[in-house]
C-alpha beads as a LAMMPS data file, in Angstrom:
LAMMPS data file: protein, C-alpha beads

152 atoms
151 bonds

1 atom types
1 bond types

-500.0 500.0 xlo xhi
-500.0 500.0 ylo yhi
-500.0 500.0 zlo zhi

Masses

1 110.0

Atoms # bond

1 1 1 402.124 -164.708 -374.492
2 1 1 403.165 -164.122 -378.105
3 1 1 401.130 -161.729 -380.129
4 1 1 401.163 -161.813 -383.892
5 1 1 402.325 -158.491 -385.258
6 1 1 401.016 -157.266 -388.574
7 1 1 402.469 -154.651 -390.832
8 1 1 399.886 -152.932 -392.941
9 1 1 400.674 -151.331 -396.266
10 1 1 398.404 -148.512 -397.292
11 1 1 395.968 -149.206 -400.068
12 1 1 396.399 -147.239 -403.282
13 1 1 393.523 -145.216 -404.698
14 1 1 394.401 -145.765 -408.361
15 1 1 397.180 -147.701 -410.016
16 1 1 398.651 -151.138 -410.524
17 1 1 399.567 -153.943 -408.159
18 1 1 401.830 -156.721 -409.390
19 1 1 401.464 -159.628 -406.974
20 1 1 403.115 -163.061 -406.888
21 1 1 406.361 -161.810 -408.440
22 1 1 409.007 -164.516 -408.129
23 1 1 410.901 -163.799 -404.885
24 1 1 413.944 -161.619 -405.502
25 1 1 412.737 -160.294 -408.887
26 1 1 410.897 -157.113 -407.861
27 1 1 413.943 -154.872 -408.333
28 1 1 414.354 -156.165 -411.883
29 1 1 410.672 -155.370 -412.529
30 1 1 411.247 -151.822 -411.235
31 1 1 414.295 -151.490 -413.504
32 1 1 412.302 -152.594 -416.560
33 1 1 409.471 -150.183 -415.781
34 1 1 411.979 -147.350 -415.426
35 1 1 409.924 -145.835 -412.637
36 1 1 410.517 -142.108 -412.234
37 1 1 411.910 -140.716 -409.004
38 1 1 408.569 -139.073 -408.279
39 1 1 406.593 -142.334 -408.609
40 1 1 404.807 -143.515 -405.481
41 1 1 405.883 -147.157 -405.185
42 1 1 405.483 -149.747 -402.436
43 1 1 407.616 -152.891 -402.444
44 1 1 407.291 -156.126 -400.498
45 1 1 410.095 -158.680 -400.765
46 1 1 410.312 -162.333 -399.721
47 1 1 406.788 -162.412 -398.331
48 1 1 405.072 -165.709 -397.526
49 1 1 402.657 -166.886 -400.208
50 1 1 400.343 -169.892 -400.162
51 1 1 400.377 -169.862 -403.978
52 1 1 404.152 -169.834 -404.663
53 1 1 405.938 -170.158 -401.295
54 1 1 407.849 -166.859 -401.273
55 1 1 406.911 -163.814 -403.330
56 1 1 407.543 -160.153 -403.995
57 1 1 404.826 -157.552 -404.539
58 1 1 404.879 -154.118 -406.175
59 1 1 402.274 -151.354 -405.896
60 1 1 402.523 -148.402 -408.275
61 1 1 400.215 -145.485 -407.618
62 1 1 398.544 -143.580 -410.472
63 1 1 399.924 -145.753 -413.252
64 1 1 398.522 -148.450 -415.502
65 1 1 401.005 -150.549 -417.422
66 1 1 401.128 -150.770 -421.199
67 1 1 400.798 -154.115 -422.972
68 1 1 404.542 -153.992 -423.762
69 1 1 405.374 -153.449 -420.085
70 1 1 403.134 -156.353 -419.055
71 1 1 404.732 -158.648 -421.657
72 1 1 408.213 -157.688 -420.438
73 1 1 407.285 -158.366 -416.804
74 1 1 405.902 -161.789 -417.797
75 1 1 409.404 -162.733 -418.944
76 1 1 410.760 -162.094 -415.438
77 1 1 407.778 -163.169 -413.353
78 1 1 405.567 -165.488 -415.414
79 1 1 403.420 -166.444 -412.388
80 1 1 402.666 -162.862 -411.382
81 1 1 399.179 -161.425 -411.057
82 1 1 398.348 -157.986 -412.452
83 1 1 395.720 -156.059 -410.496
84 1 1 394.292 -152.703 -411.621
85 1 1 392.955 -150.514 -408.799
86 1 1 390.393 -147.743 -409.307
87 1 1 388.944 -145.766 -406.395
88 1 1 390.499 -148.194 -403.878
89 1 1 388.666 -151.140 -405.514
90 1 1 389.948 -153.976 -407.704
91 1 1 388.866 -153.063 -411.231
92 1 1 390.489 -156.054 -412.929
93 1 1 392.777 -158.939 -412.088
94 1 1 394.676 -161.189 -414.500
95 1 1 397.492 -163.705 -414.428
96 1 1 400.461 -162.868 -416.608
97 1 1 401.178 -165.235 -419.455
98 1 1 404.336 -165.850 -421.413
99 1 1 403.866 -165.342 -425.121
100 1 1 405.109 -168.069 -427.472
101 1 1 406.996 -165.516 -429.581
102 1 1 408.543 -162.306 -428.253
103 1 1 409.656 -159.466 -430.499
104 1 1 411.745 -156.467 -429.434
105 1 1 411.580 -157.062 -425.645
106 1 1 414.786 -159.092 -425.375
107 1 1 418.333 -158.037 -426.204
108 1 1 420.190 -161.045 -427.604
109 1 1 423.255 -161.782 -425.423
110 1 1 425.182 -163.027 -428.472
111 1 1 427.388 -160.092 -429.556
112 1 1 427.626 -161.606 -433.051
113 1 1 423.840 -161.815 -433.505
114 1 1 422.634 -159.707 -436.420
115 1 1 420.204 -157.913 -434.063
116 1 1 423.228 -156.441 -432.272
117 1 1 425.053 -155.522 -435.465
118 1 1 422.269 -154.026 -437.578
119 1 1 418.974 -152.218 -437.013
120 1 1 416.901 -155.375 -436.743
121 1 1 414.411 -156.052 -433.945
122 1 1 415.085 -159.187 -431.954
123 1 1 412.727 -162.155 -432.173
124 1 1 412.716 -165.002 -429.669
125 1 1 410.748 -168.208 -429.364
126 1 1 409.857 -169.115 -425.766
127 1 1 410.265 -172.774 -424.833
128 1 1 408.520 -173.818 -421.623
129 1 1 410.093 -177.021 -420.313
130 1 1 411.516 -177.574 -416.830
131 1 1 413.452 -174.333 -417.278
132 1 1 411.887 -171.646 -419.431
133 1 1 414.265 -170.705 -422.222
134 1 1 414.269 -168.291 -425.144
135 1 1 415.774 -169.144 -428.525
136 1 1 416.849 -166.299 -430.806
137 1 1 415.233 -166.696 -434.225
138 1 1 418.289 -165.178 -435.938
139 1 1 421.365 -166.722 -434.304
140 1 1 419.467 -169.742 -432.896
141 1 1 421.229 -169.565 -429.534
142 1 1 419.178 -170.616 -426.512
143 1 1 419.215 -168.767 -423.170
144 1 1 417.590 -169.094 -419.759
145 1 1 415.243 -166.194 -419.064
146 1 1 417.368 -165.185 -416.061
147 1 1 420.335 -164.647 -418.412
148 1 1 418.512 -162.200 -420.694
149 1 1 418.363 -158.417 -420.655
150 1 1 414.719 -157.366 -420.972
151 1 1 413.647 -154.032 -422.415
152 1 1 410.383 -152.263 -423.142

Bonds

1 1 1 2
2 1 2 3
3 1 3 4
4 1 4 5
5 1 5 6
6 1 6 7
7 1 7 8
8 1 8 9
9 1 9 10
10 1 10 11
11 1 11 12
12 1 12 13
13 1 13 14
14 1 14 15
15 1 15 16
16 1 16 17
17 1 17 18
18 1 18 19
19 1 19 20
20 1 20 21
21 1 21 22
22 1 22 23
23 1 23 24
24 1 24 25
25 1 25 26
26 1 26 27
27 1 27 28
28 1 28 29
29 1 29 30
30 1 30 31
31 1 31 32
32 1 32 33
33 1 33 34
34 1 34 35
35 1 35 36
36 1 36 37
37 1 37 38
38 1 38 39
39 1 39 40
40 1 40 41
41 1 41 42
42 1 42 43
43 1 43 44
44 1 44 45
45 1 45 46
46 1 46 47
47 1 47 48
48 1 48 49
49 1 49 50
50 1 50 51
51 1 51 52
52 1 52 53
53 1 53 54
54 1 54 55
55 1 55 56
56 1 56 57
57 1 57 58
58 1 58 59
59 1 59 60
60 1 60 61
61 1 61 62
62 1 62 63
63 1 63 64
64 1 64 65
65 1 65 66
66 1 66 67
67 1 67 68
68 1 68 69
69 1 69 70
70 1 70 71
71 1 71 72
72 1 72 73
73 1 73 74
74 1 74 75
75 1 75 76
76 1 76 77
77 1 77 78
78 1 78 79
79 1 79 80
80 1 80 81
81 1 81 82
82 1 82 83
83 1 83 84
84 1 84 85
85 1 85 86
86 1 86 87
87 1 87 88
88 1 88 89
89 1 89 90
90 1 90 91
91 1 91 92
92 1 92 93
93 1 93 94
94 1 94 95
95 1 95 96
96 1 96 97
97 1 97 98
98 1 98 99
99 1 99 100
100 1 100 101
101 1 101 102
102 1 102 103
103 1 103 104
104 1 104 105
105 1 105 106
106 1 106 107
107 1 107 108
108 1 108 109
109 1 109 110
110 1 110 111
111 1 111 112
112 1 112 113
113 1 113 114
114 1 114 115
115 1 115 116
116 1 116 117
117 1 117 118
118 1 118 119
119 1 119 120
120 1 120 121
121 1 121 122
122 1 122 123
123 1 123 124
124 1 124 125
125 1 125 126
126 1 126 127
127 1 127 128
128 1 128 129
129 1 129 130
130 1 130 131
131 1 131 132
132 1 132 133
133 1 133 134
134 1 134 135
135 1 135 136
136 1 136 137
137 1 137 138
138 1 138 139
139 1 139 140
140 1 140 141
141 1 141 142
142 1 142 143
143 1 143 144
144 1 144 145
145 1 145 146
146 1 146 147
147 1 147 148
148 1 148 149
149 1 149 150
150 1 150 151
151 1 151 152
């Protein structure tokens, strides 16, 4: 007789849970957040999800994300859910949303773009078609989000 085995991940007392991260993207989220070595972090990768098929999940204890961090994560995982935990309870829950215009969070891949040659903040327009793309306002080149370097 087969028994279903369950793996339980401890709840966090206070902090942030990022759920429904596109499968395979959690390590990029961790890189963007520049989590310190002493951060208490729990990662789930390629988990089954009724909402999106396969997903990753990230729990970060004792940390709430800034608006800039949330906007950067939305570029990588636009279908993610941000959950704030306080005293082991869900304090708030929100779906991430891609902004129509993004400033400073993307490094233009075009080495000849003025943003890479002078002290000018990047500006991108997000285009949501079949594939989500970002168009640099300065050099007008268009890139898939997966091809961009995201920063906070």
